[in-house]
N, C-alpha and C positions, 0 to 999 in steps of 0.2 A: 390674381385678385387685387382690387384696390385697397382692401383692408390690410394687406401686407406690404403695400407701398408706403414707405415713410413719407415721401413728398406729399402723397394724396392726405395722409394722416395729419401732417403739419398743416397743410392748407386748410383743412376743415376743423382745426382746432382740437384733434384728439391727441396729439403729441406735441411736446415743446421742442423747438428747433435747437439741437445741440451741436452746431457748427463749431469745429475746433478753433480756427483761426478767423474771427470775425472782423470785418472791416470796421473803420471807426464810425460809420454811419448806421451800423447795424440795428442799434437799440433806439435810434431816434424816432420819434412818433411822426406818423404820417400828417399830422396837422402842421408840422414845420415846413412842409413843401410850398405853403402859401399859394394853394390852387385858387384859379379863377372860379367865379360861380358859374355853374354849368348852364348850358343851353338845354332847356327840356322841351320835349314834344309831347303833345297829347296823342293818344291813339287814334283819334280820327283825321289827323292831319294826312293829307294824301302824299304818295310818293313824290309827285310833282312838285308840291309846296315844301316838302321836306328837303329836296335837293335844292331849291332856290334859297331856302333859309340857310342851310348849312354852309353853301357857296358864299351867300351874301355876308354872313357873319364870320366866315373863315374857320369853320369848325370841320373836322373830318368825322365827327361822331357826336351823337346826342343820345341820352337816355329817353326812353318812352315811358312816361309815368301817367298812370290813371288819375282821374280827378280825386280818388279815394286816397291817393299816395302810393298805391301799390306799384312797385318798379316791375314793369313788364318786359323790359329788356333794353337793347341798344340798337339804334340804326346807324349804319354808317354809309358814308357817300358811295364808297366803291361798291358795297354790296347792293344798295339800292339801284345804283346804275346798271350793274351786271345782271341783277334780276329782271330789271325792265327790258334791257337790250336782248337778254336770251328769251324773252317772252314769258317768263315765269310770274311777272307781275305787270300790271298796267300802270301808266302815270296817275290814273285816277283811283287806284287802290289806296286803302289806308296803309300807313306804315307798318301796322301790325303784321302785314303780309310778308315783309321783308326783315323783321328784326332778329337779332340774336337773342334767344331766350336763355341760352347757356352764358352765363357770365359770373364773375367773381365779385363779391362785395368785400370791403375792408373798412374798418372803422378809423376815425380820427385818432384814437388812443392806440392803435396797433403799431407795430414797428416796421420800420423800412426794411428790415431783414424780412418779415412776413410778406410784405408787399413785393420785394425781390423774387422771393419764391413763386409767388402768383404770377408774377411776369415772365417766368421762365416758359410758362404754358400758354399764357393768355396775352392778347395784344393790349389790353386794358383791365382797369378794375374801377368799379363804381364805388366811390367813397360815400359812406352813409353815416348818419349820426341818428342815435336813438333819442327820441324826444317824447316826454309823457304829455300826453293831451288829455282833457277832460271833457265830457260832454255835459249836456243840459242838467242830467239828473244827478251830477257829481261823481259818476264813476269815471275811472281813468283807464287808459290804454297806452301802450307803447306804440309809436309810429316812427318808421324809418324815413328820415328825409335825406334826399340826394343832395350830398355837399359838392360833390365834384367827381371828375372823371381823371383817373391818373393813368399815364402810360410810361413805358419804359424811358421814353425821352425826358419826361419830367424827372424821374429818378436820376437819370444820368447827369441832367442839368444841374440838379441839386448837389450831387456828388462832386462835379467838376468845379463849381463855383465855390464850394466850401471845403475843398480837399485840403486836409490838415498837413499834407507833405510839404 
C-alpha cells in the first residue's frame, strides 16, 4: 500500500524526510533555481499548434492551464508526436487529448531535497505559487499560479554549478 511507502508519504507531505547524510543543497529552496517563466498552453490549442509552438520556442514540455488558472496537466512534445503517429490523436485535436494529468507540484518554498525525491519517479514537477486573489464583492480565495517547470537536469545543473567541494 502506498500509505506504508515512506517515499509516497514524504512526497505527499505526510512525513518529513529524515535522510541521514543530506548533501549540501538538500535544504535550499526551489526558488533558488532561477527558473525561467514557463510557456503555458490553453486547453483549446490543437496538437498541431502545440507541436509548432514547442519546437519554435525550444521547449520539450508545457503546462496546460485553463483560463480559470486550473492546472489541467502537462503536454510534452514526444507524447504529442507519439499519440498522433500512433493514431490515438489527430493533429486537429485539442492538447487535452494528449496531456499527462498525473503530475507533481512543488512550491517555491519547498526544499531541493523534496524536489529530488519527486524527480526520482517523475520526469518533471510543476512549480506553483499560491496567490491570494479578491473578487468584486471583496471575498478572497487562494489561486495556484504556475511559476515554472523543473526537471532533473535543472537540479543537476544547479548542483554542479554551485558545488561546494
